MIZAVO-76916 format. One record per residue: residue number from 1; residue in three letters; x, y, z of N, C-alpha, C, O in turn. Coordinates in steps of 0.001 Angstrom, whole numbers, padded with zeros to 6 digits. Layout:
BEGIN
REC, num, residu, n_c1, n_c2, n_c3, ca_c1, ca_c2, ca_c3, c_c1, c_c2, c_c3, o_c1, o_c2, o_c3
REC, NUM, ALA, X, Y, Z, X, Y, Z, X, Y, Z, X, Y, Z;
...
This chain:
BEGIN
REC, num, residu, n_c1, n_c2, n_c3, ca_c1, ca_c2, ca_c3, c_c1, c_c2, c_c3, o_c1, o_c2, o_c3
REC, 1, SER, -008486, 018225, 018142, -009251, 017923, 016951, -008870, 018884, 015842, -008245, 019915, 016089;
REC, 2, GLY, -009244, 018546, 014635, -008967, 019398, 013491, -007477, 019594, 013291, -006659, 018919, 013916;
REC, 3, GLY, -007142, 020499, 012435, -005732, 020815, 012199, -004999, 019750, 011406, -005505, 018652, 011176;
REC, 4, ASP, -003804, 020106, 010999, -002952, 019195, 010246, -002188, 018289, 011199, -001954, 018654, 012351;
REC, 5, TRP, -001798, 017112, 010729, -000961, 016224, 011513, -000195, 015264, 010604, -000564, 015039, 009452;
REC, 6, THR, 000867, 014714, 011150, 001677, 013701, 010467, 001912, 012563, 011447, 002245, 012790, 012611;
REC, 7, TRP, 001739, 011352, 010972, 001954, 010142, 011766, 002959, 009308, 010980, 002678, 008903, 009852;
REC, 8, GLU, 004124, 009048, 011562, 005157, 008324, 010816, 005946, 007381, 011704, 006035, 007560, 012919;
REC, 9, PHE, 006514, 006375, 011064, 007335, 005401, 011766, 008118, 004591, 010735, 007862, 004672, 009533;
REC, 10, TRP, 009064, 003820, 011226, 009809, 002876, 010393, 009262, 001483, 010682, 009022, 001136, 011838;
REC, 11, TRP, 009063, 000679, 009625, 008558, -000691, 009758, 009511, -001656, 009084, 009905, -001451, 007936;
REC, 12, ARG, 009883, -002718, 009803, 010700, -003787, 009230, 009920, -005089, 009370, 009887, -005679, 010450;
REC, 13, PRO, 009282, -005545, 008269, 008461, -006754, 008352, 009279, -008036, 008266, 010345, -008080, 007653;
REC, 14, SER, 008749, -009070, 008896, 009287, -010404, 008672, 008545, -010993, 007475, 007625, -010366, 006948;
REC, 15, ALA, 008932, -012175, 007049, 008325, -012778, 005857, 006826, -012952, 006038, 006376, -013544, 007020;
REC, 16, GLY, 006054, -012434, 005086, 004609, -012589, 005085, 003884, -011837, 006184, 002729, -012141, 006481;
REC, 17, ALA, 004538, -010864, 006788, 003950, -010143, 007916, 002848, -009184, 007481, 002886, -008620, 006388;
REC, 18, THR, 001879, -009016, 008353, 000919, -007931, 008210, 000985, -007130, 009504, 001343, -007657, 010558;
REC, 19, LEU, 000640, -005870, 009413, 000655, -005016, 010590, -000530, -004080, 010533, -000734, -003380, 009541;
REC, 20, GLY, -001308, -004069, 011593, -002371, -003089, 011724, -001968, -002114, 012811, -001707, -002522, 013942;
REC, 21, VAL, -001916, -000861, 012492, -001616, 000159, 013491, -002731, 001185, 013446, -003310, 001436, 012389;
REC, 22, GLY, -003028, 001765, 014566, -004128, 002713, 014590, -003962, 003760, 015650, -003118, 003654, 016540;
REC, 23, GLN, -004780, 004764, 015537, -004822, 005825, 016519, -006262, 006021, 016932, -007175, 005871, 016121;
REC, 24, GLY, -006463, 006352, 018175, -007803, 006625, 018673, -008288, 005543, 019599, -007829, 004403, 019539;
REC, 25, LEU, -009213, 005900, 020451, -009811, 004958, 021381, -010974, 004269, 020698, -011702, 004905, 019937;
REC, 26, ARG, -011163, 003004, 020945, -012244, 002251, 020329, -013570, 002583, 021014, -013587, 002901, 022203;
REC, 27, GLY, -014670, 002514, 020281, -015992, 002684, 020857, -016674, 003967, 020436, -016049, 004831, 019822;
REC, 28, PRO, -017955, 004100, 020761, -018744, 005277, 020377, -018126, 006573, 020888, -017572, 006626, 021986;
REC, 29, GLY, -018234, 007603, 020077, -017733, 008919, 020454, -016253, 009120, 020217, -015696, 010136, 020634;
REC, 30, ASN, -015597, 008166, 019551, -014164, 008271, 019309, -013853, 008094, 017827, -014303, 007134, 017200;
REC, 31, ALA, -013090, 009016, 017278, -012621, 008876, 015894, -011464, 007881, 015870, -010709, 007780, 016837;
REC, 32, THR, -011325, 007151, 014772, -010230, 006189, 014654, -009581, 006271, 013285, -010213, 006629, 012291;
REC, 33, ILE, -008314, 005934, 013263, -007536, 005879, 012029, -006813, 004540, 012039, -006070, 004247, 012976;
REC, 34, ASP, -007019, 003725, 011013, -006394, 002411, 010937, -005568, 002303, 009662, -006066, 002532, 008560;
REC, 35, LEU, -004312, 001953, 009831, -003389, 001782, 008715, -002961, 000328, 008698, -002440, -000179, 009692;
REC, 36, SER, -003176, -000355, 007565, -002808, -001766, 007442, -001696, -001901, 006408, -001777, -001350, 005310;
REC, 37, LEU, -000661, -002643, 006778, 000474, -002905, 005893, 000585, -004414, 005722, 000446, -005158, 006693;
REC, 38, ASN, 000833, -004875, 004497, 000902, -006300, 004240, 002129, -006609, 003384, 002183, -006267, 002203;
REC, 39, ASP, 003114, -007264, 004005, 004337, -007642, 003291, 004080, -008773, 002303, 004767, -008869, 001286;
REC, 40, PHE, 003104, -009627, 002584, 002816, -010780, 001734, 002211, -010354, 000400, 002603, -010861, -000651;
REC, 41, THR, 001242, -009410, 000439, 000585, -008975, -000796, 001105, -007631, -001297, 000655, -007147, -002335;
REC, 42, ASN, 002046, -007020, -000574, 002584, -005704, -000932, 001470, -004686, -001120, 001351, -004056, -002171;
REC, 43, THR, 000650, -004537, -000074, -000432, -003559, -000117, -000462, -002740, 001169, 000083, -003127, 002202;
REC, 44, LEU, -001117, -001604, 001059, -001333, -000688, 002167, -002785, -000248, 002091, -003315, -000079, 000992;
REC, 45, SER, -003444, -000057, 003232, -004790, 000517, 003222, -004943, 001451, 004415, -004328, 001253, 005463;
REC, 46, LEU, -005768, 002463, 004239, -006026, 003454, 005279, -007533, 003602, 005428, -008238, 003855, 004452;
REC, 47, VAL, -008021, 003446, 006645, -009448, 003572, 006941, -009600, 004565, 008085, -008898, 004466, 009092;
REC, 48, MET, -010519, 005527, 007934, -010767, 006508, 008986, -012253, 006600, 009259, -013070, 006557, 008339;
REC, 49, ARG, -012601, 006727, 010542, -013983, 006918, 010974, -014046, 008142, 011875, -013134, 008387, 012665;
REC, 50, ASP, -015139, 008919, 011752, -015271, 010111, 012589, -015826, 009740, 013961, -016024, 008559, 014249;
REC, 51, ILE, -016081, 010744, 014818, -016500, 010458, 016188, -017866, 009787, 016274, -018226, 009257, 017325;
REC, 52, ASN, -018624, 009802, 015196, -019907, 009098, 015155, -019763, 007713, 014544, -020757, 007057, 014233;
REC, 53, GLU, -018515, 007268, 014373, -018166, 005984, 013781, -018620, 005866, 012329, -018804, 004762, 011817;
REC, 54, VAL, -018800, 007014, 011667, -019157, 007040, 010257, -017877, 006924, 009439, -016895, 007616, 009711;
REC, 55, LEU, -017889, 006058, 008448, -016718, 005885, 007586, -016437, 007178, 006835, -017302, 007692, 006126;
REC, 56, VAL, -015235, 007699, 006992, -014819, 008935, 006342, -013978, 008621, 005109, -014103, 009284, 004079;
REC, 57, LEU, -013129, 007614, 005217, -012210, 007282, 004129, -011835, 005817, 004204, -011544, 005300, 005282;
REC, 58, ASP, -011841, 005145, 003058, -011346, 003776, 002946, -010639, 003677, 001603, -011291, 003656, 000559;
REC, 59, THR, -009320, 003617, 001620, -008556, 003596, 000370, -008622, 002252, -000334, -008288, 002154, -001515;
REC, 60, GLY, -009056, 001198, 000391, -008953, -000139, -000173, -007485, -000531, -000216, -006632, 000235, 000234;
REC, 61, ASP, -007176, -001697, -000742, -005780, -002130, -000833, -005091, -001426, -002001, -005545, -001500, -003143;
REC, 62, VAL, -003997, -000750, -001696, -003236, -000005, -002690, -001849, -000647, -002787, -001262, -001002, -001764;
REC, 63, ALA, -001326, -000799, -003990, -000019, -001419, -004174, 001082, -000597, -003516, 001150, 000621, -003686;
REC, 64, ALA, 001932, -001269, -002772, 003102, -000675, -002132, 004149, -001771, -002040, 003814, -002924, -001768;
REC, 65, THR, 005395, -001433, -002259, 006445, -002448, -002249, 007144, -002496, -000897, 007698, -001499, -000432;
REC, 66, PHE, 007109, -003678, -000270, 007797, -003899, 001001, 008776, -005045, 000821, 008444, -006057, 000204;
REC, 67, THR, 009969, -004893, 001350, 010995, -005925, 001274, 011170, -006537, 002653, 011446, -005827, 003620;
REC, 68, THR, 011012, -007855, 002748, 011170, -008555, 004018, 012536, -008249, 004620, 013564, -008361, 003953;
REC, 69, GLY, 012527, -007860, 005892, 013767, -007588, 006611, 014345, -006207, 006405, 015326, -005851, 007057;
REC, 70, ALA, 013762, -005413, 005512, 014264, -004054, 005258, 013409, -003030, 006006, 012222, -003255, 006241;
REC, 71, GLN, 014017, -001915, 006374, 013288, -000826, 007021, 012527, -000028, 005977, 013061, 000263, 004906;
REC, 72, HIS, 011279, 000331, 006281, 010451, 001133, 005382, 009889, 002319, 006155, 009321, 002146, 007233;
REC, 73, HIS, 010046, 003519, 005609, 009508, 004725, 006238, 008059, 004869, 005804, 007772, 004953, 004609;
REC, 74, ILE, 007132, 004898, 006779, 005695, 004935, 006531, 005126, 006239, 007086, 005449, 006633, 008206;
REC, 75, VAL, 004274, 006911, 006299, 003661, 008170, 006725, 002168, 008157, 006398, 001767, 007760, 005304;
REC, 76, ALA, 001353, 008593, 007352, -000047, 008946, 007113, -000156, 010410, 007544, 000318, 010784, 008617;
REC, 77, MET, -000781, 011234, 006703, -000748, 012676, 006969, -002061, 013340, 006578, -002686, 012984, 005579;
REC, 78, LYS, -002465, 014317, 007393, -003636, 015140, 007102, -003165, 016564, 006870, -002465, 017141, 007702;
REC, 79, THR, -003556, 017130, 005728, -003266, 018524, 005397, -004562, 019147, 004905, -005015, 018847, 003800;
REC, 80, GLY, -005162, 020013, 005717, -006451, 020594, 005327, -007489, 019502, 005167, -007800, 018796, 006125;
REC, 81, THR, -008032, 019356, 003957, -009028, 018310, 003703, -008439, 017144, 002907, -009182, 016333, 002354;
REC, 82, ALA, -007120, 017060, 002847, -006443, 015971, 002126, -005805, 014999, 003118, -005217, 015410, 004119;
REC, 83, PHE, -005933, 013703, 002823, -005275, 012659, 003592, -004375, 011897, 002637, -004820, 011452, 001579;
REC, 84, SER, -003100, 011743, 003010, -002133, 011073, 002146, -001379, 010009, 002914, -001206, 010110, 004129;
REC, 85, THR, -000929, 008987, 002199, -000003, 008014, 002760, 001226, 007972, 001868, 001136, 008141, 000652;
REC, 86, TYR, 002377, 007743, 002493, 003648, 007665, 001784, 004401, 006423, 002249, 004349, 006066, 003426;
REC, 87, VAL, 005096, 005771, 001334, 006025, 004695, 001643, 007358, 005080, 001022, 007442, 005330, -000180;
REC, 88, GLU, 008390, 005125, 001836, 009738, 005493, 001371, 009749, 006845, 000655, 010490, 007029, -000311;
REC, 89, GLY, 008937, 007784, 001121, 008936, 009128, 000560, 008121, 009306, -000708, 008104, 010396, -001279;
REC, 90, THR, 007446, 008258, -001161, 006610, 008347, -002361, 005141, 008257, -001965, 004732, 007334, -001260;
REC, 91, ARG, 004349, 009229, -002428, 002927, 009224, -002087, 002245, 008022, -002734, 002355, 007799, -003940;
REC, 92, ILE, 001534, 007249, -001899, 000829, 006053, -002353, -000653, 006355, -002524, -001272, 005909, -003490;
REC, 93, THR, -001229, 007117, -001585, -002631, 007514, -001689, -002745, 009005, -001411, -001952, 009574, -000661;
REC, 94, ASN, -003747, 009631, -002030, -004028, 011047, -001810, -005525, 011245, -001981, -006033, 011248, -003102;
REC, 95, SER, -006228, 011411, -000869, -007677, 011575, -000893, -008003, 013019, -000560, -007604, 013525, 000489;
REC, 96, LEU, -008727, 013684, -001451, -009014, 015106, -001302, -010459, 015340, -000893, -011323, 014490, -001110;
REC, 97, GLY, -010712, 016501, -000300, -012079, 016919, -000015, -012733, 016221, 001160, -013961, 016162, 001231;
REC, 98, ILE, -011949, 015693, 002081, -012504, 015054, 003275, -012775, 016164, 004289, -011836, 016751, 004827;
REC, 99, THR, -014031, 016452, 004552, -014376, 017573, 005426, -014663, 017152, 006861, -014747, 018010, 007740;
REC, 100, ALA, -014816, 015864, 007124, -015067, 015411, 008495, -013848, 015700, 009359, -012711, 015651, 008888;
REC, 101, ASP, -014098, 015997, 010615, -013013, 016267, 011545, -012396, 014949, 011992, -013020, 014184, 012727;
REC, 102, VAL, -011184, 014689, 011554, -010467, 013491, 011982, -009248, 013970, 012759, -008220, 014303, 012169;
REC, 103, PRO, -009367, 014002, 014086, -008280, 014529, 014899, -007097, 013591, 014966, -007176, 012439, 014541;
REC, 104, PHE, -006015, 014087, 015496, -004852, 013239, 015714, -004856, 012794, 017164, -005352, 013498, 018044;
REC, 105, PHE, -004303, 011627, 017400, -004263, 011053, 018732, -002862, 010588, 019057, -002055, 010341, 018160;
REC, 106, ARG, -002578, 010470, 020321, -001317, 009878, 020741, -001514, 008445, 021245, -000561, 007818, 021708;
REC, 107, VAL, -002723, 007929, 021161, -002998, 006546, 021557, -002776, 005667, 020326, -003410, 005874, 019291;
REC, 108, VAL, -001895, 004708, 020436, -001553, 003870, 019288, -001653, 002401, 019697, -001273, 002033, 020809;
REC, 109, TYR, -002164, 001569, 018795, -002194, 000133, 019045, -001561, -000571, 017852, -001463, 000005, 016769;
REC, 110, THR, -001138, -001800, 018046, -000632, -002613, 016941, -001265, -003994, 017035, -001593, -004468, 018123;
REC, 111, SER, -001432, -004630, 015882, -001953, -005996, 015857, -001245, -006789, 014765, -001807, -007018, 013694;
REC, 112, PRO, -000011, -007207, 015039, 000734, -007977, 014035, 000332, -009444, 014031, -000123, -009982, 015041;
REC, 113, ASN, 000510, -010090, 012865, 000268, -011531, 012791, 001582, -012298, 012782, 001570, -013524, 012895;
REC, 114, ALA, 002692, -011625, 012655, 004020, -012231, 012611, 004986, -011200, 013192, 004620, -010035, 013346;
REC, 115, PRO, 006206, -011609, 013514, 007135, -010626, 014086, 007315, -009408, 013169, 007615, -009540, 011983;
REC, 116, ASN, 007130, -008258, 013739, 007312, -006978, 013059, 008180, -006108, 013955, 008250, -006322, 015165;
REC, 117, HIS, 008824, -005152, 013367, 009612, -004208, 014153, 009192, -002804, 013758, 009199, -002456, 012577;
REC, 118, ILE, 008823, -001993, 014752, 008477, -000595, 014525, 009486, 000247, 015286, 009813, -000049, 016435;
REC, 119, ASP, 009977, 001294, 014643, 010984, 002141, 015265, 010680, 003598, 014949, 010004, 003903, 013967;
REC, 120, GLU, 011183, 004487, 015785, 011099, 005931, 015542, 009679, 006390, 015250, 009447, 007115, 014282;
REC, 121, HIS, 008742, 005979, 016068, 007344, 006362, 015880, 007168, 007816, 016303, 007605, 008202, 017387;
REC, 122, ARG, 006529, 008629, 015454, 006319, 010042, 015775, 004963, 010507, 015258, 004580, 010216, 014125;
REC, 123, VAL, 004240, 011239, 016114, 002998, 011893, 015737, 003209, 013386, 015941, 003592, 013815, 017029;
REC, 124, SER, 002961, 014184, 014901, 003207, 015626, 014947, 001934, 016388, 014642, 001087, 015906, 013890;
REC, 125, GLN, 001789, 017561, 015210, 000622, 018403, 014956, 000878, 019371, 013801, 000366, 020491, 013791;
REC, 126, VAL, 001662, 018933, 012843, 001936, 019696, 011621, 001999, 018719, 010453, 002226, 017525, 010649;
REC, 127, ALA, 001802, 019217, 009257, 002015, 018412, 008053, 003492, 018540, 007694, 003924, 019599, 007239;
REC, 128, ARG, 004260, 017496, 007888, 005717, 017557, 007711, 006172, 017463, 006260, 007271, 017911, 005933;
REC, 129, TYR, 005356, 016892, 005392, 005779, 016635, 004018, 004743, 017183, 003048, 003619, 017493, 003443;
REC, 130, SER, 005117, 017301, 001786, 004172, 017763, 000766, 004602, 017224, -000586, 005732, 016771, -000765;
REC, 131, GLY, 003681, 017282, -001529, 003994, 016864, -002890, 003922, 015370, -003093, 003510, 014617, -002210;
REC, 132, ALA, 004333, 014959, -004276, 004275, 013549, -004654, 005400, 012726, -004028, 005303, 011503, -003934;
REC, 133, SER, 006470, 013405, -003599, 007576, 012673, -002977, 008394, 013624, -002103, 008308, 014844, -002236;
REC, 134, PHE, 009184, 013041, -001213, 010082, 013805, -000352, 011280, 012936, -000015, 011247, 011721, -000206;
REC, 135, THR, 012339, 013562, 000486, 013527, 012831, 000903, 013276, 012251, 002286, 012957, 012981, 003225;
REC, 136, VAL, 013419, 010955, 002408, 013181, 010270, 003677, 014212, 010720, 004700, 015397, 010802, 004376;
REC, 137, PRO, 013790, 011016, 005936, 014742, 011448, 006964, 015812, 010400, 007236, 015540, 009200, 007204;
REC, 138, THR, 017013, 010857, 007501, 018100, 009934, 007839, 018553, 010111, 009274, 019223, 009236, 009823;
REC, 139, ALA, 018195, 011239, 009895, 018559, 011465, 011295, 017421, 011020, 012202, 016272, 010919, 011772;
REC, 140, ALA, 017752, 010757, 013454, 016721, 010375, 014425, 015701, 011501, 014560, 016047, 012677, 014453;
REC, 141, PHE, 014451, 011136, 014795, 013401, 012136, 014981, 013689, 012956, 016232, 014283, 012457, 017188;
REC, 142, THR, 013274, 014191, 016218, 013386, 015051, 017396, 011994, 015254, 017988, 010982, 015078, 017309;
REC, 143, VAL, 011963, 015621, 019241, 010682, 015861, 019917, 010041, 017114, 019367, 010716, 018129, 019196;
REC, 144, ASP, 008734, 017063, 019082, 008005, 018231, 018587, 007692, 019175, 019719, 007080, 020220, 019501;
């Protein structure tokens, strides 16, 4: 629980694809993090709930550009009390002052509505990126 973390992967959507990915076990007493990507509407949303299932953060639908059939580097990251999402190295959302403990998990689920491809999925116990943008990795991820 607590601490900084980075959750990242590559996503290649098919036409009109949506993808829901999350971390955490479902049910009472478990914190959850849900990231939704939509190739059809070009939006991203991030929703987090604490261990009491209280809503901690809901970004709503935020504009993000996804190209059908292309790989996109996706990041959700916690640094102190800030939660950020990045697409292709550009920060899409930045929510500050979140004091609830939203831990990182290694339990991941997906719920696609159309063929999607996820590659190079990595969860780290550090904040790997900072600022409004960063250079997207080109080498394969290494084990933390």
